C-alpha positions in Angstrom: 0.0 0.1 0.1 2.7 2.5 0.6 4.3 1.5 -2.7 1.2 2.5 -4.1 0.6 5.5 -2.2 4.2 7.0 -3.1 3.6 6.1 -7.0 0.5 8.2 -7.2 1.8 11.1 -4.8 4.9 11.4 -6.7 3.4 11.0 -10.4 0.7 13.5 -9.4 3.1 16.2 -8.3 5.3 15.9 -11.3 2.0 16.2 -13.4 0.8 19.3 -11.6 4.0 21.0 -11.8 3.9 20.8 -15.4 0.5 22.0 -15.2 1.4 24.8 -13.3 4.4 25.8 -15.9 1.8 25.6 -18.8 -0.3 27.8 -17.2 1.9 30.3 -15.9 5.0 30.1 -17.6 7.1 29.8 -14.6 8.8 26.2 -13.8 8.7 25.6 -9.8 11.9 23.8 -8.6 12.0 20.4 -7.5 10.1 21.0 -4.4 7.2 22.9 -6.2 8.7 26.3 -5.2 8.8 29.4 -7.3 10.9 32.5 -6.8 9.3 35.1 -4.3 8.5 37.6 -7.4 6.7 35.0 -9.4 4.9 33.5 -6.7 2.6 36.5 -5.5 2.2 37.9 -9.5 -0.4 35.1 -10.4 -3.7 36.5 -11.9 -6.9 35.3 -11.1 -7.3 33.6 -14.2 -4.3 31.5 -13.7 -5.5 30.5 -10.3 -9.1 29.3 -12.2 -7.7 27.3 -14.5 -5.4 25.4 -11.9 -8.3 24.7 -9.8 -10.2 23.9 -13.1 -7.7 21.2 -13.8 -8.4 19.8 -10.0 -12.2 19.5 -11.0 -11.1 17.5 -14.1 -8.8 15.2 -11.7 -12.2 14.6 -9.6 -14.2 13.8 -13.0 -11.5 11.4 -13.9 -11.6 9.6 -10.3 -15.3 9.5 -10.7 -15.1 7.6 -13.9 -12.6 5.1 -12.8 -14.5 4.5 -9.4 -17.9 4.1 -11.5 -16.0 1.6 -14.0 -14.9 -0.5 -11.2 -18.5 -0.9 -10.1 -19.9 -1.7 -13.4 -17.0 -3.9 -14.9 -15.2 -6.4 -12.5 -11.5 -5.6 -12.6 -8.9 -8.4 -13.5 -6.6 -9.1 -10.2 -3.6 -8.5 -12.3 -5.1 -4.8 -12.8 -5.9 -4.2 -9.1 -2.7 -2.5 -8.4 -2.5 -0.4 -11.5 -6.4 0.9 -10.5 -5.0 1.6 -7.1 -2.3 3.8 -8.2 -4.5 5.3 -10.7 -7.0 6.2 -8.2 -4.2 7.6 -5.7 -2.8 9.7 -8.6 -6.2 11.0 -9.6 -7.1 12.1 -5.8 -3.5 13.5 -5.0 -3.5 15.5 -8.5 -7.2 17.1 -6.9 -5.4 17.9 -3.8 -2.3 19.5 -5.4 -4.2 21.4 -7.9 -6.5 22.9 -5.2 -3.6 23.6 -2.8 -1.4 25.7 -5.5 -4.4 27.5 -7.0 -5.3 28.6 -3.4 -1.9 29.4 -2.6 -1.5 31.2 -6.1 -4.7 33.4 -5.1 -3.8 34.3 -1.5 -0.2 35.4 -2.3 -1.6 37.7 -5.0 -2.9 39.6 -2.3 0.4 40.9 -0.9 -1.1 40.8 2.6 2.5 39.9 3.9 6.1 39.5 2.7 6.9 36.9 5.1 7.0 33.3 3.4 6.3 31.6 6.5 3.2 33.4 7.7 2.0 33.3 4.6 2.0 29.6 4.4 0.3 29.5 7.9 -2.5 31.6 6.7 -3.1 29.4 3.6 -2.9 26.3 5.9 -5.7 27.7 8.3 -7.4 28.8 5.7 -7.7 25.2 3.9 -8.0 24.0 7.0 -11.2 25.8 8.1 -12.7 25.5 4.6 -11.8 21.8 4.5 -13.3 20.9 7.9 -16.5 22.6 7.3 -16.9 20.9 3.5 -16.2 17.5 5.4 -18.3 18.3 8.2 -21.5 18.8 6.1 -20.6 15.9 3.3 -20.6 13.5 6.3 -23.8 14.7 7.4 -25.3 14.4 4.3 -23.8 11.1 3.6 -24.8 9.7 7.1 -28.4 10.8 7.0 -28.8 9.2 3.0 -29.7 12.8 1.8 -28.8 11.6 -1.9 -31.2 8.5 -1.2 -30.4 4.9 0.0 -29.1 3.7 -3.3 -27.2 6.5 -4.4 -24.1 4.7 -5.0 -22.6 7.1 -7.3 -23.5 10.3 -5.1 -21.9 8.4 -2.1 -18.9 7.8 -4.1 -18.3 11.4 -5.1 -18.9 12.4 -1.5 -16.3 10.3 -0.4 -13.8 11.0 -3.0 -14.2 14.8 -2.1 -13.5 14.1 1.5 -10.7 11.9 1.0 -9.2 14.7 -1.3 -9.8 17.5 1.0 -8.4 15.5 4.1 -5.0 15.0 1.8 -5.7 18.8 0.9 -5.0 19.7 4.7 -2.2 17.5 5.1 -0.5 19.1 2.0 -1.1 22.7 3.2 0.4 21.9 6.9 3.3 20.1 5.5 4.4 22.8 3.2 3.9 25.1 6.5 6.2 22.9 8.6 8.6 23.0 5.5 8.9 26.6 5.4 9.3 26.7 9.3 12.0 24.3 9.3 13.8 26.5 6.5 13.5 29.6 8.3 14.6 28.1 11.9 17.7 26.6 10.0 18.4 29.8 8.6 18.2 31.7 11.6 20.7 29.0 13.6 23.0 29.5 10.8 25.7 31.2 13.1 25.4 28.1 15.5 25.6 25.1 13.0 25.0 24.7 9.3 21.7 24.8 7.9 21.7 21.0 6.9 22.5 19.9 10.5 19.9 22.1 12.1 17.3 20.6 9.7 18.6 17.1 10.4 18.2 17.9 14.5 14.7 19.2 13.7 13.5 16.1 11.8 14.9 13.6 14.4 12.8 15.6 16.9 9.9 15.8 14.9 9.7 12.0 14.2 10.7 11.3 17.9 7.2 13.2 18.8 4.9 11.9 16.0 5.9 8.4 15.6 4.7 6.9 18.8 1.2 8.6 18.3 1.2 7.1 15.0 2.7 3.8 15.8 0.2 3.3 18.7 -3.0 5.0 18.0 -3.3 5.9 14.5 -1.7 2.8 12.4 -4.2 0.5 14.7 -7.3 2.9 14.1 -6.5 2.9 10.5 -6.3 -0.9 10.2 -9.3 -1.7 12.4 -11.4 0.7 10.1 -9.8 -0.9 7.1 -10.6 -4.5 8.3 -14.5 -3.2 8.7 -14.9 -2.7 5.0 -14.6 -6.7 4.6 -16.9 -9.0 5.7 -15.3 -10.8 8.3 -13.9 -7.7 9.6 -17.5 -6.3 9.8 -18.4 -9.2 11.6 -15.7 -8.7 14.2 -16.5 -5.4 14.7 -20.3 -6.2 15.7 -18.8 -8.7 17.9 -16.7 -5.9 19.6 -19.9 -3.6 19.9 -21.9 -6.6 21.2 -19.0 -7.0 23.9 -19.0 -3.5 25.0 -23.2 -3.6 25.3 -22.4 -7.0 27.4 -20.0 -5.5 29.6 -22.5 -2.4 30.4 -25.2 -5.0 31.0 -22.9 -6.6 33.6 -21.9 -3.6 35.5 -25.0 -1.8 35.5 -26.7 -2.8 38.8 -30.4 -2.4 37.6 -29.8 -5.0 34.9 -32.3 -7.7 35.3 -31.0 -11.7 35.6 -32.9 -12.6 32.6 -31.3 -10.0 30.5 -27.8 -11.1 31.7 -28.6 -14.9 30.7 -29.9 -13.8 27.2 -27.1 -11.7 26.8 -24.7 -14.4 27.6 -26.3 -16.7 25.2 -26.5 -14.3 22.8 -22.7 -13.1 23.0 -22.0 -17.0 22.2 -23.9 -16.9 19.3 -22.4 -13.9 18.0 -18.6 -15.2 18.7 -19.4 -18.4 16.8 -20.5 -16.5 13.9 -17.5 -14.0 13.9 -15.1 -16.7 14.1 -16.8 -19.1 11.9 -17.2 -21.9 15.0 -20.1 -24.7 14.8 -22.7 -25.3 17.7 -21.5 -27.6 20.2 -24.5 -29.3 19.9 -24.6 -29.5 16.1 -23.1 -33.0 16.1 -26.3 -34.0 18.4 -29.5 -33.3 16.9 -31.2 -34.5 19.8 -29.5 -32.4 22.4 -31.7 -29.0 23.2 -30.9 -26.2 25.3 -34.1 -25.2 27.3 -34.4 -22.1 29.7 -37.1 -22.4 32.0 -38.9 -19.0 32.9 -42.3 -17.9 34.2 -43.8 -17.4 30.8 -42.9 -21.6 30.2 -40.3 -23.1 28.9 -38.5 -22.0 25.6 -35.5 -23.4 23.5 -32.5 -21.2 23.5 -29.1 -20.8 21.7 -30.2 -23.7 19.4 -28.0 -24.6 16.2 -29.1 -23.5 12.8 -30.8 -27.0 12.1 -32.9 -26.7 15.1 -34.0 -23.1 14.3 -34.7 -23.9 10.5 -36.7 -27.0 11.4 -39.7 -24.5 12.3 -41.0 -23.8 9.2 -40.8 -20.6 7.0 -42.7 -18.2 9.6 -39.9 -18.8 12.1 -37.2 -18.6 9.4 -38.5 -15.1 8.7 -38.9 -14.3 12.5 -35.5 -15.2 13.3 -34.2 -13.2 10.2 -36.1 -10.1 11.5 -34.2 -10.6 15.2 -31.0 -10.9 13.4 -31.5 -7.4 11.7 -32.4 -5.8 15.3 -29.3 -7.5 16.8 -27.0 -5.7 14.5 -28.2 -2.5 16.8 -28.6 -4.0 20.1 -27.7 -7.2 21.7 -30.7 -7.6 23.6 -32.8 -6.2 20.5 
C-alpha cells in the first residue's frame, strides 16, 4: 500500500508541476517552489485554470470509481487501478492547494513566506473541515437516497481529497518553518545539520502517536470494510454492550442470561465456529422462565426446522441484533 501511495503521490506532483508551468510559464523547482516575485504575481485567471484542472482530476477519479462498480477488475490490474485512484486523488489536492496558494499570495498581505504558508494552511483547514462536516452529515443521513452509490462515492472522494489537502498545506508550512529556523541558526550550526536535528525531534514526537494510535485505528477501520472484519467489529460492539449490562446494577438477571447466550452465538458467527450441539441433533438447550419453557441458543438446524414463519422471525431478530445485543 505504501508503494501505491508513493507512486500516486510522486506522479501527481510531477503532473501538477507541468500544469503550473503550462499555465503560468514559470517552472517550479524540485520542491514545487517558485521565486518570491513570481509566486505573488499570478493572476486570478491562472488560479481558476489550475483549480479547474483539479476538477478534471475529480471527474476522472469518478469515472474510474464507476468503472470499478460496473466492470469486474482483473486481479492483475488491481494494483494499477489503485495507483490510478491515488494519482487522481492526489492530483485533485495538489491543484486545489497551489490554486489557493496562488490566489492568496496575489493579495500581497505579507512578505513573510512562513506567515503566508501558515495563513494558507489555516484557511484551507477551516474551509475543508467545514465541507467535510457538511458532506459527512449528508452521507450519514442518506440525503442522496438509500441507493445513490454514485453520489456517495463522489462524496467520499471529495472528503478524501480535502483531507489530503489539509495534510499538504500543513506539510508545506512545517517545511517553510524548518527552513526559517535553520537559517536563523546558521551562526551556530550549518542549516543541513539543524534540519536533521529538527527532523529527528519531529519523528520522535509524531512516530509514537502514529504507531500506537493512528496505525491500529486505521487498520481496524480498513478491516471493517471486509465481511469478516465487519462481523468482528459487530462482535466488539456486542461485547461492549454485554459489559455494560453486567456492570449496571439495575440489569435484570434474565437479561444477563439472554445476553450471555447471544454473545456466544455472535462469537461463533464472527469466528466461523460450529455450535457445540450441532453433532447431537437430539440435544436441546432449554430455559425455564415464568412464561414457560423455551429452546434457546439452538443450532441453526434446530431453528430451521420450525418452518418458513420461524425463519422470517429469526431473520428479523438478527437485523435488530445489529443495533442492540438484546434487541
